[in-house]
C-alpha positions in Angstrom: -41.3 10.7 73.5 -42.4 8.0 70.7 -45.6 10.5 69.7 -43.1 13.8 69.8 -40.5 12.2 67.4 -43.3 10.6 65.0 -44.1 13.9 63.5 -41.0 15.7 63.3 -39.1 16.0 60.4 -35.1 15.9 60.0 -33.2 19.2 60.7 -32.6 21.1 58.0 -28.5 21.7 57.2 -29.2 25.7 56.7 -30.8 26.2 60.2 -29.2 25.7 63.5 -32.5 24.4 65.0 -35.4 23.1 63.5 -38.5 24.6 64.2 -40.6 21.5 63.0 -40.5 19.5 66.1 -43.5 20.3 67.3 -45.7 20.1 63.9 -47.9 16.9 63.6 -46.9 14.7 60.4 -49.9 15.4 58.4 -49.8 19.0 58.7 -45.9 19.3 57.8 -46.5 17.2 54.7 -48.6 20.1 53.4 -46.1 22.5 54.2 -43.3 21.0 52.5 -45.3 20.3 49.1 -45.3 23.8 49.0 -41.7 24.5 49.3 -40.0 25.8 46.2 -38.1 23.4 44.2 -34.6 24.8 43.1 -33.2 22.9 40.2 -29.8 21.2 40.8 -28.0 23.6 38.6 -28.5 26.3 40.9 -27.7 24.6 44.3 -30.9 23.0 45.1 -31.3 21.7 48.8 -32.3 18.2 49.5 -35.7 17.2 50.7 -36.1 16.2 54.1 -35.6 12.3 54.7 -39.3 12.0 55.9 -40.6 13.7 53.0 -38.5 11.5 50.7 -39.3 8.4 52.3 -43.2 9.2 52.1 -43.0 9.7 48.9 -41.6 6.5 48.0 -44.2 4.9 50.0 -47.0 6.6 47.7 -50.3 6.2 49.3 -49.4 3.6 51.7 -50.3 3.8 55.2 -47.9 5.1 58.3 -45.9 2.3 60.0 -45.8 1.5 63.6 -45.0 4.1 66.0 -41.6 2.5 66.2 -40.9 2.5 62.7 -42.1 6.2 62.7 -39.6 7.2 65.2 -36.8 5.3 63.6 -37.8 7.4 60.2 -38.0 10.6 62.0 -36.2 11.0 65.1 -33.6 13.5 65.1 -30.5 13.9 67.5 -28.6 17.0 68.3 -25.1 17.0 68.9 -25.9 17.2 73.1 -28.2 14.3 72.6 -25.6 12.3 71.1 -23.2 13.5 73.2 -25.6 12.4 76.3 -26.4 9.3 74.9 -23.2 8.2 74.9 -22.0 9.1 78.2 -25.3 8.0 79.8 -25.0 5.5 82.8 -28.1 3.1 83.7 -29.6 4.3 86.8 -31.1 1.1 88.6 -31.2 -1.1 91.9 -28.7 -3.4 92.5 -30.7 -6.7 91.8 -33.5 -5.4 89.7 -32.4 -7.3 86.8 -35.8 -6.2 84.9 -35.5 -2.6 85.3 -32.1 -3.0 83.9 -32.9 -5.2 81.1 -35.7 -2.3 80.3 -33.4 0.1 80.7 -30.8 -1.6 78.3 -33.9 -2.4 75.6 -34.3 1.3 75.6 -30.8 2.7 75.7 -30.2 0.2 73.1 -33.0 1.1 71.1 -32.1 4.8 71.2 -28.8 3.7 70.1 -29.9 2.0 67.1 -32.1 5.0 66.6 -29.1 7.4 66.7 -27.1 5.3 64.7 -29.7 4.9 62.3 -30.2 8.8 62.1 -26.6 9.3 61.9 -26.4 7.0 59.2 -29.3 8.6 57.5 -27.5 12.0 58.2 -24.6 11.0 56.9 -26.2 9.8 53.5 -28.2 12.7 53.4 -24.8 14.8 53.4 -23.1 12.7 51.0 -25.9 13.2 49.0 -26.2 16.7 49.7 -22.6 17.1 48.8 -22.3 14.9 45.7 -25.4 17.2 44.7 -23.9 20.3 45.5 -20.5 19.4 43.8 -22.6 18.1 40.5 -24.3 21.8 40.9 -21.4 23.6 41.4 -19.5 22.0 38.6 -22.8 22.6 36.2 -22.8 26.0 37.3 -19.4 26.8 36.3 -20.2 24.9 32.9 -23.3 26.9 32.6 -22.1 30.0 34.0 -21.2 31.1 30.1 -24.7 30.2 28.7 -26.9 32.5 27.4 -30.3 34.0 28.6 -32.1 31.6 26.6 -30.8 28.6 28.4 -31.9 30.1 31.8 -35.4 30.8 30.3 -35.4 27.0 29.6 -34.2 26.4 33.3 -37.2 28.4 34.4 -39.7 26.5 32.7 -38.0 23.6 33.5 -38.5 24.5 37.3 -42.2 25.2 36.3 -42.7 21.9 35.0 -41.0 20.6 38.3 -42.8 23.0 40.3 -46.6 21.8 38.6 -45.5 18.2 39.5 -44.7 19.0 43.1 -47.9 20.9 43.5 -49.5 17.6 42.0 -47.8 16.0 44.3 -48.5 18.4 47.3 -52.0 18.0 46.1 -52.0 14.3 46.5 -50.2 14.4 50.0 -52.7 16.9 50.8 -55.8 14.6 50.2 -54.0 11.9 52.2 -53.3 14.3 54.7 -57.1 15.3 54.9 -58.0 11.5 55.4 -55.7 11.5 57.9 -56.7 14.6 59.7 -60.0 12.9 60.3 -58.3 10.5 62.5 -56.1 12.8 64.8 -57.6 13.4 68.2 -55.6 16.7 68.7 -56.4 19.3 66.3 -55.5 22.1 68.1 -51.8 20.7 68.8 -51.7 20.0 65.2 -52.6 23.4 64.1 -50.1 24.9 66.1 -47.7 22.7 65.0 -48.9 23.0 61.4 -48.2 26.9 61.6 -45.0 26.4 63.1 -43.9 24.0 60.6 -45.3 26.9 57.8 -43.2 29.5 59.3 -40.1 27.5 59.3 -41.2 26.2 55.3 -41.1 30.3 54.9 -38.1 30.8 56.7 -36.6 27.9 54.7 -37.9 29.4 51.4 -36.6 32.9 52.2 -33.2 31.3 52.6 -33.6 29.6 49.4 -34.3 32.6 47.7 -31.4 34.2 49.0 -29.0 31.4 48.2 -31.1 31.7 44.8 -30.2 35.4 44.8 -26.1 34.4 45.5 -26.3 32.1 42.8 -27.7 34.6 40.2 -24.8 37.1 41.5 -22.2 34.3 41.1 -23.7 33.9 37.6 -23.3 37.5 37.0 -19.9 37.6 38.3 -18.7 34.4 36.3 -20.2 36.4 33.1 -18.1 39.1 33.9 -14.9 36.9 34.3 -16.0 35.2 31.0 -16.2 38.8 29.6 -13.2 39.6 31.0 -11.4 36.3 29.8 -12.5 36.9 26.1 -11.5 40.5 26.4 -7.9 39.0 27.5 -8.0 36.4 24.5 -8.9 39.3 22.1 -6.0 41.1 23.6 -3.6 37.9 23.4 -4.8 38.0 19.7 -4.1 41.5 19.0 -0.9 40.9 20.7 -0.1 38.0 18.0 -1.1 39.9 15.0 1.2 42.5 16.5 3.9 39.6 16.9 3.1 38.2 13.6 3.5 42.3 11.5 6.6 42.9 14.0 8.1 39.4 12.5 7.4 40.4 9.0 9.1 43.6 9.5 11.6 42.0 11.0 11.7 40.2 7.5 11.4 42.9 5.7 14.0 44.9 7.5 16.3 41.6 7.1 15.7 41.5 3.4 16.5 45.4 3.3 19.5 45.0 5.2 20.5 41.8 3.3 19.8 44.2 0.1 21.5 47.2 1.1 24.6 44.7 2.2 24.6 43.3 -1.2 24.8 46.8 -2.3 27.3 47.6 -0.2 29.2 44.4 -0.9 28.9 45.8 -4.6 30.0 49.2 -4.1 32.9 47.5 -1.9 34.0 45.9 -5.0 33.6 48.8 -6.9 35.6 50.9 -4.6 38.0 48.0 -4.3 38.6 48.1 -8.1 38.5 51.8 -8.4 41.0 51.7 -5.4 43.4 49.8 -6.8 43.0 51.8 -10.2 43.5 54.7 -8.6 46.5 53.1 -6.4 48.2 52.3 -9.8 47.1 55.9 -11.5 48.5 57.4 -7.9 52.0 55.1 -8.5 51.7 56.3 -12.1 51.7 59.9 -10.9 54.1 59.7 -8.2 56.2 58.2 -10.9 55.9 61.3 -13.1 55.9 63.6 -10.2 59.4 62.1 -9.3 60.7 62.5 -13.0 59.1 65.7 -13.1 60.9 67.0 -9.3 64.0 65.4 -10.9 63.4 67.3 -14.0 62.7 70.3 -12.1 66.1 69.8 -9.9 67.9 69.7 -13.2 66.1 72.7 -14.6 67.0 74.5 -11.0 71.0 73.3 -11.8 70.9 74.7 -15.2 69.3 78.0 -14.3 71.7 78.5 -11.5 74.5 77.5 -13.9 72.9 80.1 -16.8 72.7 82.6 -14.1 76.1 81.9 -13.5 77.4 81.9 -16.7 75.3 85.0 -17.2 77.3 86.7 -14.6 80.3 85.7 -16.3 79.3 87.2 -19.6 78.1 90.4 -18.3 81.8 90.6 -16.5 83.6 89.7 -19.9 80.6 92.2 -21.5 81.9 95.0 -19.0 85.4 94.0 -19.2 85.1 94.6 -23.3 83.3 97.7 -22.7 86.1 99.1 -20.3 88.6 97.6 -22.8 86.3 99.5 -26.3 86.4 102.7 -23.8 90.0 102.6 -23.3 90.7 102.0 -26.9 88.4 104.8 -27.7 90.5 107.0 -25.7 93.5 105.5 -27.2 92.4 106.3 -30.4 91.1 109.5 -29.7 94.8 110.2 -28.1 96.7 108.8 -31.1 94.4 111.1 -33.2 94.8 114.0 -31.2 98.6 112.9 -31.1 98.5 112.6 -35.0 97.0 116.1 -35.4 99.6 117.1 -32.8 102.4 115.5 -34.9 100.8 117.0 -38.0 100.6 120.3 -36.8 103.8 120.5 -34.7 106.5 117.7 -35.8 105.1 117.3 -39.5 106.2 113.6 -39.2 106.9 111.4 -41.8 104.4 109.8 -43.9 105.7 106.6 -43.0 105.2 107.1 -39.3 101.9 108.1 -40.2 100.9 105.3 -42.4 102.3 103.2 -39.2 99.8 105.3 -37.1 97.4 104.5 -39.6 97.7 101.1 -39.7 97.5 101.1 -36.0 94.5 102.7 -35.8 92.4 101.1 -38.2 93.7 97.7 -36.5 92.6 99.2 -33.3 89.2 100.1 -35.2 88.8 96.6 -36.2 89.5 95.3 -33.0 87.1 97.6 -31.5 84.4 96.4 -34.4 85.2 92.7 -33.2 84.5 93.5 -29.7 81.1 95.4 -30.8 80.3 92.0 -32.8 81.5 89.5 -29.8 79.1 92.1 -27.5 76.3 91.6 -29.4 76.8 88.0 -29.9 76.7 88.2 -25.7 73.9 90.1 -25.7 72.2 87.7 -28.1 73.1 84.7 -26.0 71.9 86.2 -22.5 68.4 87.1 -24.1 68.1 83.4 -25.2 69.3 82.4 -21.5 66.9 84.9 -20.4 63.8 83.1 -22.3 65.4 79.7 -21.5 65.0 80.7 -17.7 61.6 81.9 -18.4 60.3 79.1 -20.0 62.0 77.0 -17.3 60.2 79.2 -14.9 57.2 78.6 -16.4 57.4 74.5 -16.7 57.9 74.9 -13.4 55.3 76.5 -12.2 53.0 74.3 -14.6 54.5 71.4 -12.9 54.0 72.4 -9.4 50.3 73.4 -10.1 49.9 69.7 -11.6 51.7 68.5 -8.7 49.1 70.2 -5.9 46.3 68.9 -8.7 47.5 65.4 -8.3 48.0 65.8 -4.9 44.1 67.0 -4.2 43.1 64.3 -6.4 44.8 61.8 -4.2 43.5 63.3 -0.7 40.0 62.8 -2.1 40.3 59.8 -3.1 42.0 58.9 0.2 38.8 60.3 1.6 36.5 58.4 -0.3 38.5 55.2 0.2 38.3 56.2 4.0 34.5 56.7 3.2 34.1 53.6 1.7 35.9 51.7 4.4 33.5 53.3 6.9 30.4 52.3 5.1 31.8 48.5 4.9 32.4 48.4 8.6 29.0 49.9 9.0 27.6 47.4 6.8 29.8 44.6 8.7 28.7 45.8 11.8 25.1 45.6 10.6 25.3 42.3 9.1 27.0 41.3 12.6 23.8 42.3 14.3 21.3 41.0 12.0 22.7 37.9 12.0 23.2 37.6 15.4 19.7 38.5 15.9 18.6 35.9 13.5 20.8 33.4 15.6 19.1 34.1 18.6 15.4 33.9 16.8 16.3 30.6 15.8 18.1 29.9 19.1 21.2 28.0 17.3 24.5 27.5 18.8 27.2 30.2 17.0 30.2 28.6 15.5 33.5 30.0 15.4 36.5 28.6 13.3 40.3 29.1 14.2 43.1 27.9 12.3 46.3 28.2 14.2 50.0 28.7 12.2 51.9 26.2 10.7 54.8 25.6 13.7 58.1 24.7 13.3 57.5 21.4 15.0 55.0 20.3 12.3 56.2 17.3 10.5 54.8 18.3 7.1 55.5 22.3 7.5 56.4 22.4 3.7 53.8 20.7 2.5 51.0 22.1 0.2 48.7 24.0 2.5 45.2 21.5 3.5 43.4 24.7 4.3 42.2 27.6 2.2 39.8 30.8 2.7 37.3 31.5 -0.3 36.8 34.6 -1.5 33.8 34.7 -2.7 31.2 37.5 -1.2 28.8 35.3 0.7 32.0 33.1 2.2 34.4 35.9 2.9 35.1 35.6 6.2 33.1 32.7 6.7 34.0 30.0 4.7 36.8 27.4 4.8 37.4 24.5 2.5 39.9 21.8 3.4 42.1 19.3 1.2 42.1 15.5 2.1 43.4 13.2 -0.5 42.6 15.6 -3.0 39.2 16.0 -2.5 38.0 19.5 -1.1 35.3 19.8 1.7 33.7 22.9 2.1 32.5 24.6 5.5 30.7 27.7 6.4 30.6 29.0 10.2 29.3 32.2 11.6 33.5 33.5 11.4 36.4 32.0 10.1 39.7 33.2 11.7 42.7 32.4 9.5 46.3 31.8 10.9 47.2 35.3 11.3 44.3 36.6 13.2 45.6 38.2 16.2 44.2 37.6 19.8 42.5 41.0 19.8 40.7 40.2 16.4 39.3 37.0 17.7 37.8 38.9 21.1 36.5 41.6 19.2 34.1 39.1 17.4 33.0 37.9 20.9 33.0 40.8 22.7 28.9 41.4 22.1 28.3 38.1 23.3 30.5 38.9 26.8 28.5 41.6 27.4 25.2 40.2 27.4 26.3 38.5 30.7 26.3 41.8 32.2 22.8 42.4 30.7 21.4 39.3 32.4 21.8 36.7 30.1 23.5 33.4 30.6 26.6 33.2 28.1 28.5 30.0 27.4 31.7 30.0 25.1 33.4 26.9 25.0 36.7 26.1 22.8 36.9 22.5 20.8 39.6 20.8 18.7 42.0 17.8 18.7 45.1 18.2 21.0 47.5 21.0 19.9 45.4 23.0 17.7 45.3 25.8 19.9 42.3 25.8 22.4 44.2 26.3 25.7 46.3 29.3 23.7 42.9 30.8 22.3 40.9 30.6 25.9 44.1 31.5 28.2 46.7 33.0 25.9 50.1 33.1 27.3 50.9 35.0 30.6 54.4 36.1 29.7 52.8 38.6 26.8 50.1 40.5 27.4 49.4 41.0 23.8 48.6 37.6 23.5 46.1 37.5 26.5 43.1 34.8 25.6 39.2 35.2 25.5 39.0 34.7 29.1 41.4 37.3 30.8 40.0 39.9 27.8 36.4 38.8 28.6 37.0 39.6 32.1 38.8 42.8 31.8 35.9 44.0 29.6 33.2 42.8 32.1 34.8 45.0 35.1 35.6 48.1 32.7 31.9 47.9 31.3 30.4 47.3 35.2 32.7 50.5 36.2 31.3 52.3 33.8 27.7 51.6 34.2 28.1 52.9 37.9 27.6 56.4 36.6 23.5 55.1 35.7 23.2 53.7 38.7 24.5 50.2 38.4 26.2 48.2 41.1 27.1 44.7 40.2 28.7 41.9 42.5 30.9 39.0 40.9 31.4 35.5 41.9 33.8 33.4 40.4 34.7 29.4 40.6 36.9 27.2 38.8 36.7 23.3 38.4 38.1 20.9 36.2 36.7 17.4 35.0 39.6 14.7 35.6 38.4 11.0 34.6 34.9 12.0 35.5 35.5 13.3 38.6 35.3 17.1 39.4 38.0 18.8 40.9 38.0 22.5 42.6 40.7 24.3 41.5 40.4 27.4 43.9 40.2 24.8 47.3 42.7 25.7 49.7 44.1 22.2 50.5 44.3 21.3 47.0 47.5 19.2 46.1 49.7 20.1 42.8 48.6 18.6 39.8 51.2 15.7 40.1 49.8 14.8 43.4 46.1 14.6 41.9 47.0 12.4 39.0 47.0 9.4 41.7 43.6 9.8 43.1 40.5 9.3 41.6 38.1 11.0 43.8 37.3 14.9 44.9 40.0 17.0 46.6 40.0 18.4 50.2 37.4 15.5 51.0 34.6 17.0 49.5 31.8 15.4 47.6 31.2 17.6 44.2 27.5 17.2 43.0 26.2 19.0 40.4 22.7 20.4 40.4 20.3 22.1 38.5 17.5 24.4 39.9 13.9 24.9 38.4 15.4 28.3 36.6 17.8 26.5 34.3 20.7 27.7 36.9 23.5 25.0 37.6 25.6 24.6 40.7 28.2 22.3 41.9 27.8 21.2 45.7 30.8 22.1 48.0 32.4 24.1 45.6 34.4 27.0 46.5 33.1 30.1 45.1 35.0 33.6 45.6 33.8 37.2 45.2 35.8 39.0 43.1 36.1 43.2 43.0 38.7 43.6 40.2 41.1 42.0 37.2 44.0 41.7 39.6 42.1 39.2 41.8 40.7 37.2 38.9 44.3 37.3 37.6 45.7 35.5 40.6 42.7 33.0 40.7 43.6 32.0 36.9 47.2 31.6 37.7 46.2 29.4 41.0 43.8 27.2 38.6 46.4 27.0 35.7 49.1 26.0 38.6 46.7 23.2 39.9 45.3 22.0 36.2 46.4 18.5 35.1 48.6 18.8 32.1 50.7 16.1 30.7 53.2 15.6 27.9 52.0 13.4 24.9 53.6 12.9 21.5 51.5 15.4 20.2 51.6 18.1 22.6 54.5 19.0 25.3 51.8 20.5 27.5 48.5 18.5 27.0 45.4 19.5 29.1 44.0 16.3 30.6 40.7 17.5 31.7 38.3 19.9 30.9 38.9 23.3 32.6 35.5 25.5 33.3 35.4 28.9 34.5 32.0 30.3 35.6 31.2 34.0 36.9 27.9 35.0 38.4 27.1 38.5 38.1 24.1 40.0 39.7 23.6 43.6 39.4 21.0 46.2 40.7 20.0 49.8 39.2 19.7 51.8 42.5 17.4 54.4 40.3 15.2 51.6 38.5 15.5 49.0 41.2 16.1 46.6 38.2 18.1 43.7 39.0 19.7 41.3 36.6 21.2 38.0 37.0 23.9 36.9 34.4 26.4 34.1 34.0 29.6 33.9 32.0 30.9 30.3 31.7 34.2 30.2 29.6 35.3 26.5 29.4 38.6 24.7 27.6 37.6 21.4 26.6 40.1 18.8 26.6 41.5 17.5 23.1 40.2 15.0 21.5 43.5 12.6 20.6 44.1 9.0 19.2 46.0 6.5 20.6 47.9 6.1 17.5 49.4 9.2 17.5 49.6 10.5 21.1 51.5 7.4 21.9 49.4 7.5 25.7 50.1 4.6 28.0 49.6 4.2 31.7 48.2 7.0 33.3 47.9 8.8 30.5 46.0 6.2 28.5 43.4 6.4 31.3 42.8 9.9 31.1 42.9 9.8 27.0 39.9 7.3 27.3 38.0 9.3 30.0 38.4 12.4 27.6 37.3 10.9 24.2 34.2 9.2 26.1 33.0 12.5 27.4 33.7 14.0 24.1 31.7 11.1 22.6 28.8 11.8 24.9 29.1 15.5 23.8 28.7 14.5 20.3 25.7 12.2 21.1 23.9 14.8 23.0 24.3 17.2 19.7 23.0 14.3 17.5 20.2 14.2 20.0 19.5 17.6 19.9 19.8 18.3 15.7 17.0 15.6 15.6 15.1 16.8 18.2 14.6 13.6 20.0 12.4 13.5 22.8 15.4 12.2 25.2 18.8 13.9 25.6 21.6 11.8 27.2 22.6 14.6 28.9 23.6 12.4 32.1 25.4 10.2 30.1 28.7 12.5 31.1 29.6 14.9 33.8 30.7 17.2 30.8 27.3 17.0 29.2 25.3 17.2 32.5 26.9 20.6 33.5 26.4 22.0 30.1 22.9 21.3 30.0 21.7 24.3 30.5 24.1 25.8 27.9 23.1 23.2 25.1 19.4 22.8 25.8 18.5 25.5 27.9 17.9 29.6 26.9 21.3 30.6 27.2 23.8 32.1 24.4 26.1 29.7 23.6 29.6 30.2 21.4 32.0 27.2 20.3 35.2 27.9 18.9 36.3 25.0 17.3 40.0 25.2 16.6 42.2 23.2 14.3 45.1 22.2 12.8 46.7 23.3 9.5 49.0 20.1 9.4 48.7 17.7 6.8 49.1 14.7 9.4 46.1 16.3 11.3 43.7 16.5 8.0 42.0 13.7 9.3 41.2 15.2 13.1 40.5 18.5 11.6 38.3 17.0 9.1 36.0 15.6 12.2 36.3 18.6 14.1 34.7 20.7 11.1 31.8 18.2 10.6 31.1 17.7 14.4 31.2 21.7 14.9 29.2 22.0 11.5 26.1 19.8 13.3 26.5 22.0 16.3 25.7 25.1 14.3 22.4 23.5 13.2 21.4 22.5 16.6 18.3 24.8 17.7 18.4 25.1 21.6 15.9 27.8 22.1 15.6 31.9 22.3 17.8 33.3 25.0 15.8 34.7 28.1 17.2 37.5 29.8 16.9 37.2 33.6 15.3 40.3 34.8 13.4 41.3 38.0 12.4 44.5 39.9 13.6 45.1 43.6 11.4 44.1 46.2 10.0 47.3 48.5 10.6 45.1 51.6 14.1 43.5 50.7 17.7 45.3 51.5 19.6 45.3 48.3 21.4 42.2 47.7 23.9 41.1 44.7 23.5 37.2 45.2 
């Protein structure tokens, strides 16, 4: 066994069984010297252990047989297992045989252990070399062909060195060959070793080809990565071009907006002038109408007078004819008397005088008739002049009416252009804010109430009328000093709930499009936050932002059904009261009066705020209700309003003593395109900040006030940290800020409605609220991200 193991090399790790077991050591050395040397970077195989030891020995002689066995012995798995389970077979009292067997067994165990150690060391070295080779191959896969040629030269140099070593070993083998007795067995063993070496060389060649193929694959990957990098650079350039285009569009839109505003001012001035002119024309038209009416009356009077004159003229004509007939009769009588009776001269003179009188009367009547004719002609001329004047006045009136109609049409077109320009300005402004990632801020001023202490004092809030600040600016006066603020939109005290909702309707629409939207009201107690968010349930025209937003959500979702969209909506409502979360939709919830006596959650549940990896927020054990229509939402809002904690203070009869959070989760799927959207709408009514000196809170109300002010102070700390872009933002200092973390530090569209009171006694709190709102408006929280996905092919339709 010793002679057999002396000339056997360790088993190659690339073959199941070694074929060098029967090759003599001296001939096997010559075979091993001809093995190709593979560089470490190409996965070179570790040389046999015996060769390494023999190379280290130099030209020294081979050791003893036992040392040679220890150095070159090899075991198979079956031999090791057999050695471990081997039992000694000796006679009962044969201690010498038992000792020899134990010595032999111990010797074989030592050899096995040493072989295992060598194999393990070889494997470790081989694994380390393979790891180094793999690392170098991955690093050098992108090298050029020149480096490969250099490596080939290095391999040739190493190969030449190995050939020299092989020559030296062959000389040693030649010297040892003369000392061997069994040349035939050695030759056979050498032949078998040569075959095994050739196989090993073939396997190494195959591995070299594999490594080369891997290099080609790595080169392809590198080229693909390069292409990807080039495409990324092109995409970056396109994004930069698109950004510059957006900037140019923004500048163009700004210039067009300025032009529209200039045209608006011109149109307004023209409109004011036209209104003055229109008023003058209307006054003149009124006068002309009155004059026309008077002329018509005069015409009627003249017509009546002409009729009377015509009647009198006809009567005079009849009298003249009658008198002419009488004269003729009298003349006939005179002739008759002259002829027949020969009347006296006196009677004739009398008759002649009577005839002259009649003639004079006839001439006077003719003159009167001529006078009446002249008057009639004058009246007809005057009537014609009045008719002509009336027609001219009517024509002028129609012309003025046409001009007024044209001006009204131009005014309507100008107002339409102004509205379009305002819509474009809002759209561009929203786009800029989304690109900047800022929190949008609206400011609303409530009207003065009769209960305000200084309702008759001079107003402390004013609104600039300049072009830049119109509708966006607000001035606050405190102790004679004016403070100017500019927000995204400012609503004066006469703004209706509908006007406020129109400004946020597009933001609410974004929730259906797959965005996370958050709208919260901030301000001191009694400034109108709850009215803005909830409104008055007994007055439909005064509904707040929450019911109007939900109405729009349901109406729009029903309209989108024609395009293949189906939505599922889930609502939840909670309040944060004294830093404790309360479920407002819990069926076992008590009234607000009973809840004020407890500090823990209701219904025996623990509510914990959790954020997942996608930026979504959940509250454990919170009641979530599937909603299908606005009536169901309205009933839930009434239930939540009844359960919410409210109290009376010196500043407000019904002051909200908790932060109210309404959440609507929207899941939509388009059956035509299989696109899915996940949107969230958060509508929050924060409790009002208050000063103890004014609110007069004591006892339980004092504790509530302290909790409210603490949470709002934590919100202020978060805003300051975001504005300064600090690494650590203290979201966990309050449950309110931790709940609002995705809205303030995530990728949602966030809007804050700051409410202020115009009362002069509240100017200090109003100034603090406006300053805080200005800091909020300057915060950049990130670009909103739409949550969309495509429907998996093997999933059912899901809205959750």
